[in-house]
N, C-alpha and C positions, 0 to 999 in steps of 0.2 A: 620603552618604559624601563626595561631592565637595565640598559646602559645608563639612562638618566639617574636611576636609583643608585647605581654603583658610583656614579660621579658625585652625587650629593653626599653619600656616605664617606667617600674619599675626602671630600672637602671638609666635612666635620672632623675627620681624623687628623687632617693637616692642621686645622686651626686649633685643635685641642692639644697639640704637642707643645709643652712649655719651653723646650730648649732647642727647637728646630726652626730655622728660618723657613717661612712659607715658600720662599722662592729658591730654596736649595734644591738642586737636582736630586731626584729620588735615587739615582744610581750612587750618590755619595752618602746616603743615609742608611744606617742599619735599622730598617723598619721593624725588626723583631724587638727592638728596645723601646719603641714608641708605644705608650699605653693606649689601648683602645677605649677612648671615652666617648665615642660617637653614640648618639641616642639609639636605643633599641626600638626598632620599628617592627611591631609585632604583626601588623596586617596592612593590607592595601589602604584602608581608610585612614589609618594613622599617618601613613606616608603622604597621602593626598592632602590631608589637613596641614601637615608640616610645610609642604610645598606651597600651598595657598597662602600660608602666613608669611613665608619668605618672599613671595611675589608681592604681597600687599605692602610689606616693609614697615619698619617702625614698631615702637612698643605698642601703639594703639591697635596693631594688627592682631594682637593676642587677646583682645577683648575691649569692649566699650568702657570708657572712663566715666565715672560718676562723681559728682561733688554734692554732698548733702542730699543724695537721692535724685539729683537732676543730671541727665545725660549731658556730657560735654562733647560737643562736636560742631560741625558746620551747620549753618541754618538750613532749614528744609527748602526743597525746590518748590517755591511758591506757585509758579505756573503749572507745574504738574499736580500740585494739590488742588488748585482751582479746577483744572481740567478733570481730575478724578471726581469732583463734585459737580461736573457738567456746567461749569462757569467759564464763559469766554469774556476776556477783558480787552477792550479797545482803548488804549491810553495814549495813542500817538496820532499824528495826521495820517491820512489814508494814502500812504506811499506803497509801491508794489510789494516791498518786503512784508509790511503789515497785512496787506490783503492776502498774500500767500499763506501766512500763518493762520489768519482767521478762517479762511476757507478750509484749510487742512484740518483745523480743530472741529469745525462744523461737520465735515464729512466723517471724521473719526467718530464723533459722538453719535452721528446718524447710524453708523453700522454697529456701534456698541449697543445701542438701544433705540428702538423706533417709537417708544412710548413715553419714556421719561423726558420731561421738558428740559430745554437748554436755556440758561439765563445769560444774557449778554449785557454786560455793563459798558457804558459808552462815556468816555471822557476825551473827546477828540475835537479838534478844530476843523475836521473834514479834510478837504483837499487843499487847504491853505494853512499857513501858519497863523499865529495869533495876531500878527500885524497885517494880515491880508495877502501875503506873498504866496503865489501859487506853487505848490510842491508836488502835486499829483494830478491825475486825470479823473474826471467824473466816472469813467468806466471802471475805476477801482471800486467805487461805491456800488455801481450797478452789478458788478460781479458778486459782491457780498449779498446784496439784496436778492439776487436771483437764487443764490444758494440757500438763503434763509427760507425762501419759498419752496425750494427743491427738496430739502430734507424733510423727513416725515415727522420727527418730534416737533412739538410747538416751541417757538423761540420767544421767550419773554425778554423784553428790553427794559433797561433801567438807565436813566440819564444821571450822571454824577459830574459835578463840575461844569462842564460845557459840552454842548452838542451843537456844533455850528455847521451850517450848509449841508453838505452831503451826510454828515454824521446825524443831523436832525432828520434827514430822510430815512436813514437806517433805523433811527429810534421809532419812527412811525410805522416801520414795516413789521414790528413785532405782532404777535398774536393779539387780536382785538380783545380787550378786557384785561390784558396782561402787559400793558405798556405803562411804565412808571417813571417817576423822577423824584429825586431827593429834594428836600425843601429849598436848598440854596443853589440848585442847578440853574443854568442859563441856556436857553435854546434860541438859536438864531436862524432865520430864513434869509437866504440871499440867492444870487444867481451866479453861475460859473464865471470865472475870469479867463480872459484870453491873454496869453503872453506871446502871441505870434510875432515873429520877426522875419524879415526877408523881403522878397519881392511882393508887389501889390497883389498879384494873382495868388500867391501862397497865403497871404494874410486873408484874402477873401475866402479861400477854401477853409482855412482854420475858423473864420468867423461863422461860416455855415455849420461847421461841426459843433461849435460852442452853442449856437442857437438850437441845434437839434438836442444836445445834451441838456440844455436848460428846459426844453419842453418835456423831455423824458423825466427829468427830476420832478417837474411840476405835476406831471401825470401821476407819478407814483405817490406824491404827497396828496393830490386831490382824491385818489381812490382810498388812501389810508385815513384821511380826515373826513371823508364823505362831504367834500365841498366841490362846487363847480370849478372847472379847470381855469376859467378866466379870473376867478377870485384869487386863486393861488398864484397864478402868473402875475397878477397885479401886485400881490403882497411881496413877491420875490423880486419885483423891479428894483426896490431899494432894500436896504438892510432893515429887517424887522425882528426886534428882540421880543422874546416871550418868556415871562417868568412861569414857573411850574403851574400855577393855578390858571394863568392865561392860556398855557398850552392845553390844559384840560378843556377849557371853553372852546379852543380852536379845533379840538378833536384830534390833536397830534398825539396826546397820551391819554390814559384813562384815569390815572389816580396819582396823587402825591403821597409818598411814603413818609409818614410823620414819626412813627415809632418803630422799634426793632421788631415788634410782633407782626408788623405789616410787610416785612421783607419777604420777597418771593421765595427765597431759599436760605437756610442757615447751614453752612458747610459743616460736615461732621467733624472736621479736625478742630473746629473752634472749641468744642467741648473738651478737647484734650489739652487746650492751652489754659483753661481756667484753674 
């Protein structure tokens, strides 16, 4: 620390010299004639603050900039703000990277508080894209569903935009009485798709796995909707679209959120933006 302090002071002294080239060897310079204009560092805290500002770099390092009372700077880290308010957002198909993030957030919120509820907003096409192309495995949705039941805080679910296939199953896995949908959301029930290629024996193995995943998905839906398994399996034979009020009648969700007052949680940072 002493050597670093000396090096910093020497750097300031070299830069402060008006007539001496910074790259001139010190042996050729009469240092006694160089004015000492280096800043006076009275204590360790002042030195530490100076080094921190140098490391940060730029004029903004010396303080936040404001324009007409509003801070000028980069936008806030929205995922962190949502997580701070115990909000988990699924806005993509259920590919492994998305599953990893969702499970990590659920586990983090579980150990942060075992009592405060978690709100999960779902706007996902499940394990397929919007045009029906398979991009993930149903096991991704099963992993999230298992963790939703594993964590101690209740998980409230809200459908926004779309909840297709496996995403609709996750929507139904929320705490009973706390499963919602916004008025213009669309919910879709379907069965898993098989993209098996190769030898006939490999295709047969994959087909059995797809059939098993289909039954597991229907069992989870049947328990969540309080419906007989054969009814759900029949509904999933073909594509079945449900509007929010139809989803309430089906038992997949509990209520349609019509106004802001009915939202399950209002993030604390929203009041700061008004």
